[in-house]
C-alpha positions as CSV (number, residue, x, y, z in Angstrom):
1,M,90.8,91.5,137.6
2,I,92.7,91.3,134.0
3,K,92.1,94.1,131.8
4,I,90.9,93.0,128.7
5,E,92.5,94.8,125.2
6,D,90.3,95.8,122.6
7,I,91.8,95.6,119.4
8,G,91.0,96.5,115.8
9,L,92.3,94.4,113.0
10,K,92.1,94.7,109.3
11,P,94.3,91.9,107.4
12,G,94.6,93.3,103.7
13,S,96.2,91.7,100.7
14,Q,98.9,94.3,100.6
15,N,99.4,95.2,104.5
16,T,97.6,94.2,107.9
17,A,96.8,97.0,110.3
18,V,96.5,96.6,113.9
19,A,94.9,99.4,116.5
20,S,94.6,99.5,119.9
21,R,94.4,101.9,122.8
22,N,97.2,103.4,125.1
23,E,95.0,105.5,127.4
24,S,93.4,107.7,125.8
25,K,95.6,107.6,122.6
26,I,94.9,104.9,119.7
27,V,98.2,103.3,118.8
28,T,98.5,101.7,115.0
29,N,100.9,99.6,113.4
30,V,101.5,98.4,109.5
31,I,103.2,95.2,108.5
32,K,103.1,94.0,104.8
33,T,101.2,91.1,104.8
34,C,103.7,88.7,103.1
35,I,106.0,85.8,104.0
36,R,109.3,84.2,102.9
37,Y,110.4,81.2,103.7
38,P,114.5,81.0,103.0
39,R,116.3,78.1,101.2
40,N,118.2,76.0,103.6
41,S,121.9,76.3,103.1
42,L,123.5,73.9,100.3
43,L,125.3,72.0,103.2
44,N,122.3,71.5,105.7
45,Q,119.6,70.6,103.4
46,T,117.6,69.9,107.2
47,A,117.9,73.1,109.1
48,A,114.5,74.6,109.5
49,L,114.9,78.1,108.8
50,K,112.3,80.6,110.5
51,P,110.6,82.6,107.9
52,M,110.8,86.3,107.0
53,V,107.2,88.0,107.5
54,G,106.5,91.6,107.1
55,D,108.5,94.5,105.1
56,E,111.7,92.0,105.5
57,A,109.8,89.7,103.5
58,A,108.7,92.0,101.0
59,N,111.9,92.9,99.7
60,F,112.4,89.4,97.6
61,A,110.7,88.6,94.4
62,D,109.7,85.4,96.2
63,A,107.7,86.6,98.8
64,K,104.0,84.9,99.5
65,Y,100.9,87.2,99.7
66,P,98.4,84.5,101.5
67,L,95.2,86.7,100.9
68,N,93.8,87.0,98.1
69,L,91.0,89.5,97.7
70,G,91.2,89.7,101.4
71,L,90.4,86.2,102.0
72,V,92.7,83.3,102.9
73,E,91.8,80.6,99.7
74,T,94.1,77.6,101.3
75,Q,94.9,75.7,104.5
76,E,98.4,76.6,103.4
77,G,97.7,80.2,103.3
78,T,96.4,79.9,106.7
79,Q,99.3,78.4,108.3
80,Q,101.1,81.4,106.4
81,I,98.9,84.2,107.4
82,M,99.2,82.5,111.3
83,E,103.2,83.0,111.1
84,I,102.4,87.1,109.9
85,F,99.7,87.3,112.8
86,K,102.5,85.9,115.6
87,C,104.5,89.0,115.0
88,L,101.8,91.5,115.7
89,E,101.4,92.6,119.6
90,I,98.0,91.6,120.2
91,P,97.5,90.1,123.6
92,Q,96.0,86.8,124.0
93,G,92.7,86.9,125.3
94,S,91.9,90.3,123.6
95,D,88.3,91.3,122.8
96,I,89.1,91.5,118.7
97,V,86.8,92.9,115.9
98,V,88.0,92.1,112.5
99,A,87.5,94.6,109.6
100,S,86.6,92.0,107.2
101,P,86.1,92.4,103.3
102,A,82.9,92.6,101.3
103,M,84.0,89.1,99.0
104,E,81.3,86.5,100.1
105,I,83.7,83.7,100.2
106,N,82.2,81.6,103.5
107,E,85.3,79.4,103.4
108,G,87.6,82.2,103.0
109,Q,86.1,84.3,106.3
110,M,86.6,80.8,108.4
111,R,89.4,80.4,107.6
112,L,90.5,83.8,108.5
113,A,88.6,84.0,111.5
114,D,90.3,80.5,112.7
115,A,93.9,82.0,112.0
116,V,92.9,84.9,114.5
117,K,91.6,82.1,117.3
118,E,94.6,79.8,116.9
119,V,97.0,82.7,117.3
120,F,95.4,85.2,119.7
121,H,93.0,83.1,121.4
122,P,90.5,86.0,121.7
123,N,88.5,86.6,124.5
124,K,85.5,87.8,122.1
125,L,86.0,88.0,118.0
126,Y,83.5,89.8,115.9
127,L,83.9,90.0,111.7
128,V,82.4,93.1,110.8
129,S,82.3,94.6,107.4
130,E,85.8,96.5,106.4
131,A,83.4,99.2,104.4
132,L,81.2,99.8,108.0
133,C,84.4,100.0,110.1
134,S,85.8,102.7,107.8
135,N,82.7,104.8,108.3
136,I,82.6,104.8,111.8
137,Y,86.2,106.3,111.9
138,L,85.8,108.8,109.1
139,L,82.2,109.7,110.9
140,M,83.5,110.1,114.6
141,N,86.7,111.8,113.2
142,Q,84.9,114.4,111.5
143,G,82.5,114.9,114.9
144,I,79.5,113.8,112.5
145,I,78.6,111.3,114.9
146,Q,79.9,110.7,118.6
147,N,79.7,107.2,119.0
148,P,79.6,103.8,117.0
149,N,76.1,103.3,118.0
150,D,75.1,106.9,116.5
151,L,74.9,104.5,113.6
152,L,71.4,103.0,114.4
153,S,69.9,105.9,113.1
154,K,71.8,106.8,110.1
155,T,71.8,105.6,106.6
156,I,75.2,105.6,104.9
157,L,77.5,104.6,101.8
158,S,80.8,104.1,101.7
159,A,83.5,103.6,99.2
160,N,86.5,101.7,100.0
161,L,89.6,101.8,97.5
162,G,91.6,98.5,98.5
163,S,94.6,97.1,96.8
164,S,92.7,94.2,95.3
165,T,89.0,95.5,95.6
166,F,87.1,98.3,94.8
167,E,84.5,97.7,97.7
168,F,81.0,99.9,97.6
169,G,78.4,99.9,100.4
170,C,75.3,100.8,101.8
171,F,73.9,100.5,105.3
172,D,71.1,101.6,106.9
173,Q,71.0,101.5,110.9
174,T,74.1,99.2,110.6
175,D,72.1,96.7,108.4
176,T,73.8,96.2,105.3
177,V,71.6,97.2,102.2
178,H,74.1,96.8,99.9
179,L,77.7,95.5,99.5
180,S,79.8,94.9,96.6
181,A,83.3,93.9,95.6
182,H,84.9,94.8,92.2
183,S,88.4,93.3,91.6
184,E,88.4,95.0,88.3
185,A,89.0,98.2,90.1
186,G,91.9,97.1,92.3
187,G,94.3,98.9,93.4
188,N,97.1,96.1,91.9
189,I,95.0,96.7,88.8
190,V,96.4,100.6,88.4
191,D,99.8,98.6,89.0
192,E,99.7,96.4,86.1
193,K,98.8,99.5,83.8
194,I,101.2,102.0,84.8
195,F,103.9,98.6,84.5
196,T,102.9,98.2,80.8
197,R,103.2,102.1,79.9
198,I,106.4,102.6,81.3
199,Q,107.4,99.3,79.8
200,S,106.2,100.6,76.4
201,S,107.8,104.1,76.9
202,L,111.1,102.6,77.3
203,G,111.5,99.6,75.7
204,D,112.7,97.2,78.8
205,A,112.8,99.1,81.8
206,F,114.4,98.3,85.1
207,I,111.5,98.4,87.2
208,T,109.6,95.9,89.6
209,L,106.0,96.0,90.6
210,P,106.9,97.3,94.3
211,D,108.4,100.6,92.4
212,I,105.6,100.8,90.6
213,R,103.3,100.8,93.7
214,A,106.0,103.2,95.4
215,M,105.2,105.4,92.4
216,K,101.6,105.3,92.4
217,E,101.6,105.8,96.2
218,S,103.6,109.1,96.0
219,C,101.9,110.8,93.1
220,S,99.9,113.6,92.4
221,L,96.8,114.2,90.6
222,T,97.0,118.2,91.6
223,E,100.6,118.6,90.9
224,I,103.1,117.3,88.2
225,R,105.6,115.1,89.9
226,Q,107.9,113.0,87.7
227,F,109.7,109.7,88.2
228,E,113.3,108.8,87.2
229,V,113.4,105.2,85.5
230,K,116.0,103.7,83.9
231,G,115.7,100.8,80.9
232,Q,117.3,99.5,78.2
233,N,116.9,99.7,74.4
234,R,118.8,99.3,71.4
235,D,121.0,102.1,72.1
236,G,122.2,101.0,74.9
237,I,120.9,102.1,78.8
238,V,119.2,104.7,78.9
239,V,117.2,106.9,81.4
240,K,113.9,108.9,81.1
241,M,111.6,110.7,83.6
242,V,108.3,109.0,83.3
243,S,104.9,111.4,85.2
244,K,101.7,110.7,82.7
245,E,102.5,107.0,82.6
246,V,101.9,106.8,86.6
247,T,99.0,109.6,86.8
248,E,96.8,108.5,83.8
249,P,96.1,104.9,85.0
250,V,95.5,106.7,88.3
251,M,93.1,108.9,86.7
252,D,91.1,106.2,84.6
253,Y,90.8,104.2,87.9
254,V,88.8,107.5,89.1
255,N,86.6,107.2,86.0
256,I,86.3,103.6,86.5
257,V,85.1,103.3,90.3
258,A,83.1,106.8,89.5
259,E,81.0,104.3,86.9
260,I,80.9,101.4,89.2
261,I,79.0,103.8,92.0
262,K,76.9,105.1,89.5
263,K,75.5,101.7,88.7
264,E,75.8,99.9,92.0
265,L,73.5,103.1,93.3
266,K,70.6,101.5,90.9
267,S,70.7,98.8,93.2
268,I,69.2,100.2,96.1
269,S,65.5,101.5,96.6
270,P,65.1,105.0,95.7
271,Q,64.0,105.7,99.9
272,I,67.5,104.3,101.2
273,R,69.2,106.4,98.8
274,R,67.3,109.5,99.6
275,S,68.3,108.9,103.1
276,A,72.0,107.9,102.3
277,F,72.4,111.2,100.2
278,E,72.0,113.3,103.6
279,M,75.3,111.9,104.8
280,P,78.6,112.0,103.4
281,L,79.8,109.5,101.1
282,A,83.4,108.3,103.2
283,I,86.4,107.1,101.0
284,S,88.6,104.8,102.5
285,G,91.2,102.4,101.4
286,G,95.1,103.1,100.5
287,M,94.1,104.4,97.5
288,A,92.6,107.3,98.7
289,N,95.8,108.4,100.5
290,I,96.6,109.8,96.7
291,E,96.8,113.3,96.7
292,G,94.2,114.7,94.7
293,L,92.1,111.8,94.3
294,P,89.2,111.7,96.6
295,E,88.9,115.0,95.3
296,L,88.8,114.0,91.6
297,L,86.4,110.9,92.5
298,T,84.0,113.5,94.1
299,E,84.1,115.5,91.2
300,A,83.8,112.6,89.1
301,L,80.3,111.5,90.9
302,E,79.2,114.8,90.5
303,I,79.3,114.5,86.5
304,K,78.2,111.0,86.3
305,L,75.3,112.0,89.0
306,N,74.4,115.4,88.0
307,Y,74.0,116.2,91.7
308,P,76.2,117.6,94.4
309,I,78.1,115.0,96.3
310,K,78.9,115.2,99.8
311,T,82.1,113.1,100.6
312,I,84.8,112.7,103.6
313,Y,87.9,111.0,103.8
314,S,90.7,111.2,106.0
315,K,93.4,113.9,105.1
316,E,95.9,112.5,107.2
317,K,97.4,109.8,104.8
318,N,95.9,107.1,106.8
319,S,92.9,105.9,104.3
320,H,94.6,102.5,104.8
321,M,94.4,102.3,108.5
322,T,90.8,103.7,109.1
323,A,89.2,99.9,108.9
324,A,91.5,98.8,111.6
325,I,90.7,102.0,113.9
326,G,87.0,102.2,112.9
327,A,86.7,98.5,114.1
328,L,88.4,99.3,117.4
329,M,86.1,102.0,118.1
330,L,83.3,99.5,117.5
331,C,85.0,96.7,119.6
332,E,85.3,99.4,122.4
333,V,81.4,99.7,122.4
334,T,80.8,96.2,121.8
335,E,79.7,93.8,124.9
């Protein structure tokens, strides 16, 4: 009898993550969710060139990112995400749990599911909230629960700090009590603010958004780190070290997220809120990899709520992977 593989898949606007298990070891893989179609040569316009995908495509300014807010918007995007999926080493006929974003766009969800079916022909396919999948990994990783089924008796809160959205969720016995997505608090908005700050500081900086993203991801909210940026002004080419231009937009982002959580909590009944605060708030998503950010968010929440908040997050700098790993753990116990 052929063994059916269990797979956790998290397609993201910036990165796509896959988790599987080799014996007892969890194996992960991450690629950029982008594609680029090279131009044909001037002498042979009819030649079909193989598209570049993932990290190879990300180096080009004309690379396309087919997922918007984690979902496929167009039929063209479906074809593009299928090309990206083909580069993932997922066995045909696997059981797959897809960590799905909170955006309530049913057509986008269907396109995403159709792309998974077309490329991988799964034996079973489930779409589960990305926030819930992240909670499963974080709670199991820290020994708070032993099995995803333990959540059937728990009420939990989740803050997923993604590249294009911030998602806040509350789950009671795995049922979704409250789940909201906020594109105004996505990591890409922070990138744009950093870009504007640096351009204002230098006049005309020689810098791209991928450069900005790399600075943001390697910055620290606990120690001063500086980054060298070249630019041009009336005096010619200049070189400047920047720091607060990067960290201050990140700190503003933390306050925005804390304010959203404070507001969204009011949409949850007092009884559910009381139960939820008996468990730690799980912080996940790529922005949580920034050094000092989860701690600063915890402090901001405690100030805004005037209440001591318990939080958990991955200290292994793999917060962009937590949803895929949690999806795998859920897949392994799903019949």
